[in-house]
Every structure is written in structure tokens, then in C-alpha cells.
C-alpha positions as CSV (number, residue, x, y, z in Angstrom):
1,M,0.2,0.2,0.0
2,K,1.6,3.4,-0.6
3,Q,2.2,5.7,1.9
4,V,1.1,9.0,2.8
5,Q,3.1,11.7,4.8
6,V,0.8,14.4,6.4
7,L,3.0,17.8,5.6
8,L,1.5,20.4,8.5
9,S,3.1,23.5,9.6
10,T,1.2,25.1,13.1
11,Y,1.8,28.7,14.8
12,N,-0.4,29.6,18.1
13,G,-3.1,27.1,16.9
14,E,-3.9,26.0,20.6
15,H,-7.8,26.0,19.7
16,Y,-8.2,23.9,16.6
17,I,-5.4,21.7,16.9
18,S,-6.3,18.9,18.5
19,E,-9.6,18.5,16.5
20,Q,-7.5,18.5,13.0
21,L,-4.8,16.0,14.2
22,Q,-8.4,13.6,15.2
23,S,-9.1,14.6,11.6
24,I,-6.1,13.0,10.2
25,L,-6.0,9.6,12.4
26,R,-9.2,9.3,11.3
27,Q,-8.9,8.9,7.8
28,S,-9.8,5.8,5.8
29,Y,-6.8,5.3,4.4
30,P,-4.6,3.5,6.8
31,N,-1.1,4.0,5.9
32,I,-0.5,7.7,6.9
33,S,2.2,9.5,8.6
34,I,2.3,13.0,10.0
35,L,5.4,15.4,9.9
36,A,4.6,18.7,12.2
37,R,6.9,21.4,12.4
38,D,5.7,24.0,14.7
39,D,6.8,27.7,13.6
40,G,7.4,29.2,17.2
41,S,4.4,29.2,19.1
42,T,3.8,31.0,22.2
43,D,1.0,28.9,23.0
44,C,0.4,25.3,24.8
45,T,0.7,23.8,20.6
46,T,3.4,22.4,20.6
47,V,2.7,20.8,24.6
48,F,-0.8,19.3,22.1
49,L,2.1,17.9,19.7
50,R,4.1,16.1,21.6
51,E,1.1,14.7,23.4
52,Y,-0.2,13.5,19.7
53,S,3.1,12.6,19.5
54,E,3.4,10.3,22.4
55,E,0.5,9.0,21.6
56,N,1.3,7.8,18.3
57,P,5.0,7.6,18.6
58,N,4.9,5.8,15.1
59,R,2.6,8.1,13.4
60,I,3.8,11.3,13.9
61,T,7.1,13.3,14.3
62,V,6.9,16.7,15.8
63,L,9.7,19.9,14.9
64,T,10.1,22.8,16.1
65,G,11.6,25.7,15.4
66,S,12.1,29.9,15.4
67,N,9.2,31.9,13.9
68,I,10.3,32.2,10.1
69,G,6.8,32.4,8.2
70,V,4.2,30.2,6.7
71,V,6.3,29.6,3.0
72,P,9.7,28.9,4.7
73,S,8.1,27.2,7.0
74,F,6.2,24.7,4.7
75,F,9.6,24.6,2.2
76,E,11.1,23.5,5.7
77,L,8.8,20.7,5.8
78,V,9.0,19.4,2.2
79,M,12.8,19.2,2.5
80,H,12.8,17.2,5.9
81,S,9.6,14.9,4.1
82,D,10.6,11.2,3.8
83,P,11.5,10.4,0.1
84,Q,10.3,7.3,0.9
85,A,7.0,8.1,1.1
86,D,5.1,8.0,-2.1
87,Y,2.4,11.3,-1.9
88,Y,2.9,14.2,0.7
89,C,-0.4,16.1,2.0
90,F,0.1,19.9,2.9
91,C,-2.3,20.5,6.1
92,D,-2.9,23.7,7.9
93,Q,-3.8,23.5,12.1
94,D,-7.2,24.8,12.0
95,D,-9.4,22.7,9.3
96,V,-10.6,19.6,9.5
97,W,-10.3,16.7,7.3
98,L,-13.3,15.3,5.8
99,E,-12.5,11.3,6.8
100,Q,-11.9,10.1,2.7
101,K,-10.0,12.4,1.8
102,I,-6.5,11.4,1.2
103,E,-7.7,8.3,-0.1
104,R,-9.4,9.9,-2.9
105,A,-6.6,11.7,-3.6
106,V,-4.3,8.6,-3.9
107,N,-6.6,7.4,-6.1
108,M,-6.8,9.8,-8.2
109,L,-2.6,10.3,-7.9
110,D,-2.5,6.5,-8.9
111,S,-3.9,6.9,-12.2
112,K,-1.0,9.2,-13.1
113,S,2.7,8.0,-14.0
114,D,4.7,8.5,-10.1
115,K,8.1,9.3,-12.6
116,I,5.9,12.7,-13.5
117,P,5.0,15.5,-11.0
118,A,1.6,15.0,-10.4
119,M,-0.6,17.0,-7.8
120,V,-4.4,16.7,-6.7
121,F,-6.2,19.7,-5.0
122,T,-10.1,20.2,-4.4
123,A,-12.8,22.8,-3.1
124,T,-13.4,23.2,0.4
125,K,-16.8,23.0,2.8
126,L,-16.7,26.6,4.1
127,V,-17.4,26.6,8.1
128,D,-17.7,28.7,10.9
129,K,-15.7,28.3,14.7
130,E,-18.2,25.1,15.2
131,L,-18.0,24.1,11.8
132,H,-21.5,24.8,10.5
133,S,-20.8,24.5,6.9
134,F,-22.1,28.2,4.8
135,G,-20.8,27.2,1.8
136,T,-18.4,25.4,-1.0
137,W,-15.6,27.0,-1.9
138,P,-13.9,28.2,-4.7
139,K,-16.1,27.4,-7.4
140,A,-14.5,25.4,-9.7
141,P,-11.7,26.6,-12.3
142,S,-13.9,28.1,-15.6
143,K,-10.3,26.7,-17.8
144,Q,-8.1,23.7,-17.7
145,P,-5.5,24.4,-14.7
146,S,-1.9,25.0,-16.3
147,F,1.3,27.1,-15.9
148,Y,-0.1,30.0,-17.8
149,N,-2.5,30.0,-15.0
150,A,-0.4,29.5,-12.8
151,L,1.9,32.3,-13.5
152,I,-1.0,35.0,-12.4
153,Q,-3.5,33.2,-10.7
154,N,-3.3,30.7,-8.1
155,I,-6.4,28.8,-7.9
156,A,-4.9,25.5,-5.0
157,V,-6.0,25.7,-1.7
158,G,-2.8,25.0,-0.1
159,A,-4.7,22.5,2.8
160,T,-6.5,20.1,-0.3
161,I,-2.6,19.6,-1.7
162,T,-1.5,16.5,-2.4
163,I,1.8,15.7,-4.4
164,N,3.6,13.2,-5.6
165,R,7.1,12.3,-4.8
166,A,8.1,12.9,-7.9
167,A,7.0,16.5,-7.2
168,R,8.3,16.3,-3.9
169,D,12.1,15.4,-5.5
170,L,11.8,17.9,-8.1
171,F,11.4,20.2,-5.7
172,V,14.0,19.1,-3.0
173,N,16.4,17.8,-5.7
174,G,16.5,21.4,-7.0
175,Y,16.8,23.7,-3.8
176,R,17.6,27.2,-4.4
177,V,14.6,29.0,-3.7
178,D,14.5,32.5,-1.8
179,P,11.7,32.2,0.5
180,S,10.7,35.7,0.4
181,R,9.8,35.8,-3.2
182,I,7.4,33.8,-3.3
183,I,3.8,34.5,-2.5
184,M,2.5,31.6,-1.5
185,H,3.7,27.7,-0.5
186,D,0.4,26.6,-2.7
187,W,1.2,28.2,-5.6
188,W,4.6,27.8,-5.9
189,F,3.9,23.9,-6.2
190,Y,1.3,24.9,-8.4
191,L,3.3,26.5,-10.8
192,L,6.4,23.5,-10.4
193,V,4.0,20.6,-11.0
194,S,2.0,22.6,-14.2
195,A,5.3,23.9,-15.6
196,F,6.7,19.7,-15.6
197,G,3.6,17.8,-14.8
198,N,0.3,17.1,-13.7
199,V,-2.8,19.3,-12.1
200,I,-5.6,17.7,-10.9
201,Y,-8.6,19.4,-9.7
202,D,-11.4,17.1,-7.7
203,Q,-14.4,19.6,-7.6
204,R,-15.8,17.3,-3.9
205,P,-15.0,19.2,-1.1
206,S,-12.7,17.4,0.8
207,M,-11.8,19.9,4.4
208,L,-13.9,21.6,6.6
209,Y,-12.0,25.1,5.9
210,R,-13.0,26.7,9.5
211,Q,-13.4,30.7,8.9
212,H,-12.2,32.8,12.2
213,G,-10.4,36.2,12.7
214,N,-7.1,35.3,11.0
215,N,-8.2,33.8,7.8
216,V,-11.0,34.4,6.1
217,V,-11.0,34.0,2.7
218,G,-13.9,35.5,0.2
219,G,-15.9,32.6,-0.3
220,S,-18.9,34.3,1.0
221,N,-18.5,37.6,-0.5
222,S,-20.1,38.1,-4.0
223,F,-17.9,38.4,-7.2
224,F,-17.7,41.8,-7.8
225,D,-16.7,42.3,-4.1
226,K,-13.8,39.5,-4.2
227,L,-13.1,41.4,-7.7
228,N,-12.5,44.7,-6.0
229,Q,-10.2,43.3,-3.5
230,K,-8.3,42.1,-5.4
231,Y,-8.0,45.3,-7.2
232,R,-7.1,47.0,-4.0
233,S,-4.1,44.4,-3.6
234,Y,-2.6,45.2,-6.3
235,L,-2.7,48.9,-5.7
236,K,-0.7,48.1,-2.2
237,H,1.9,46.1,-3.6
238,K,1.9,47.8,-6.7
239,G,5.6,49.0,-6.3
240,K,6.7,45.3,-5.4
241,H,5.3,43.4,-8.6
242,L,4.9,40.2,-6.5
243,L,3.9,38.3,-9.5
244,V,6.2,39.3,-11.7
245,S,9.2,38.9,-8.9
246,Q,7.5,35.0,-8.0
247,A,8.0,34.5,-12.2
248,R,11.5,35.8,-11.9
249,E,12.3,33.4,-8.5
250,F,10.5,30.2,-11.0
251,Y,12.8,31.2,-14.3
252,R,15.8,31.5,-11.9
253,V,15.7,28.1,-10.1
254,Y,13.8,26.3,-12.9
255,G,14.2,27.9,-16.8
256,H,16.5,26.0,-18.0
257,L,14.4,22.6,-17.7
258,L,11.8,25.0,-19.0
259,D,10.3,23.6,-22.6
260,D,10.7,26.7,-25.1
261,E,7.0,27.7,-25.4
262,K,6.8,28.0,-21.9
263,R,9.8,29.7,-21.2
264,E,9.0,31.9,-24.0
265,Q,5.9,33.0,-22.4
266,L,7.7,33.1,-18.8
267,E,10.3,35.6,-20.1
268,L,7.8,37.3,-22.2
269,F,5.9,38.2,-18.3
270,I,8.8,39.3,-16.4
271,A,10.4,41.4,-19.2
272,P,10.7,44.9,-18.6
273,R,7.8,46.8,-19.9
274,Q,7.7,50.8,-19.4
275,R,6.4,52.0,-22.4
276,F,2.9,51.9,-23.6
277,R,4.0,49.8,-27.1
278,E,6.0,47.3,-24.5
279,K,2.5,46.1,-22.7
280,I,0.8,46.0,-26.0
281,H,3.3,43.6,-27.2
282,F,3.0,41.5,-24.1
283,L,-0.7,41.3,-24.3
284,Q,-1.2,40.5,-28.3
285,R,1.5,37.6,-27.1
286,S,0.5,36.7,-24.1
287,K,-0.6,32.9,-23.4
288,L,-1.3,33.4,-19.7
289,Y,-4.7,33.9,-18.1
290,R,-7.1,34.3,-15.0
291,Q,-10.4,32.0,-14.6
292,S,-12.5,34.2,-15.5
293,I,-13.4,36.7,-18.2
294,L,-13.4,40.1,-15.3
295,E,-10.9,38.9,-13.2
296,Q,-8.8,38.3,-17.2
297,S,-9.7,42.2,-17.8
298,L,-8.2,43.7,-14.7
299,F,-5.1,41.4,-15.4
300,R,-4.5,43.9,-18.6
301,F,-6.5,46.9,-17.2
302,L,-3.3,46.5,-15.1
303,I,-0.6,45.7,-17.1
304,L,-1.4,48.7,-19.2
305,A,-1.6,50.9,-16.0
306,G,2.2,49.4,-14.9
307,Y,0.5,47.6,-12.1
308,I,2.2,44.3,-12.8
């Protein structure tokens, strides 16, 4: 039976970590281990982690470290993951996994070659602090997941992602990434796997995505509210050019491995666009896309306005 390792990053999660660990241990798929890394918690999170590890010594391993942030913490987990496992699941501290989450992911990944990087991601059930459901998020992608989408939009919720060993090894064996240039760890793996392998979307929710003060997503807002949030976010970070910075980091690390078409599109995106004709040239040749017509229109506007 294939071996699955859950990669759990925690930080001040004492209120929810027990429910999450229990939901992992109750999974219908039996061959699971957990590698947890605490990112410098100041509450009782590490106490709970150690208690569960002592009760399940063959299934749970706990690493502790200083507070380095969510992206470096997950990258540390991948770097310390078991190289002999077959699949790896990203995991947040405050959600609850549905019982067949891992089993379904394993079945989907088993249908793909284990020599090629692959990942599965799913929808989620939005819930409040008491786990009362109020919707499904996000909506199914209207277009196929691909590298040309991943360069400018992340559609993969990190805690729903399961990757295979080939994806893990591609990251680990060439690891020289600057985490400060990465927007989020899940986005980076969507880029990585879509560039070199297979990205699979499962529309069935795989977990309860708990909404509280620290992680509220736009799932319950109107589309135009979310579009306005995205626009304001671009304006807030307009001087940082986060999308281009992340894309340049990807080019630095993996550009030499890309096929000609992907490399050409990536080089087109990261090239300077100071003059208006350079922006028009980019839009005429670019194959990059977001998942909706309005979001695509916003992307084109932000290119012309110089925010991207």
C-alpha cells in the first residue's frame, strides 16, 4: 500500500489543533504518517503536538523551530519529508479533514505515472468556528489548470493539495529558492507541477475550511466584492510587483528545464514593460489567463496601468 506523509505547519493553534489531528488520524486511508513543524508558537500548540506524538510514536513526528513564516515553514517540511513516501499532503492547523480526503487523492494520483510530477487539489466546505457549513469554496475552475494560469493566479487551496514523490523530489533536489520572493507555498507548487507535470482538480470538497479572524477568505462575498479586493491588493503592492518577482524566481530556479513554449511565455512575462508599446506587445503575445472574463480584463488593465 502506498505511503502518505502529511506535512503540518502550526503556529499558535492551540484552539483547533486537536480537532485537526483527530481528523487526520481518522482517515479511511490507513498508511499515513504526520510530520509537524511548529513555527515558534507562544501558546500551548507544541504541548498538544507532543502529547499526540507520544500517543502515536510511529505516526507523528514533531519538529520545532523559530518563527520564520508560513512559506519557509512549509518549505522546511518538504525538505525534511520522508524521501521514501509516495505522496505528501499539505496541512493547516485549524481545518478538519473529511474522512476520505487522502483515499480519494491517492486513487487519483495512482492513475498517473509516478515518474512525472503530479498534484491533486479540491474544493472546500466553508465552516464557522463551530464547524457550521455555509457554502463551498472556491468555485470550480472555468478553464483548465495550467502553467499559463499559475503564473498569474493561484487556484489551489494549499491544505487540499496532495503531491507525488516526483513533485517533491523536483523541489528538494533543486532547492535554492528564496522564500521571500514566493507569494505562497501552495502557489509555488501549482507553478512547479503545472510546468512539468499533471495538475488534477477534484470538485468534491475534501475538508472543512474553518473561517475565523485570522484566515477569512472571500468565499461568502459577492464576485464584485472579491474583484474589488483583488484590485485593492494590486494597488497596495504595486511597487513590489509580486507576480513578476515570483515568476522571476521561478525562471531563475527552473527556467532551464522548461520547454521552449513555456520558457518563451515566462520570459515575455518577466521582461520590463516601461513603454506603452511594450505593454501592448505583451498582451498581444501572452497566453496567460485568469479563470474569469472579468478577472482577465482586470489583469489586462493592470498590465496597461503598470501595476504588474
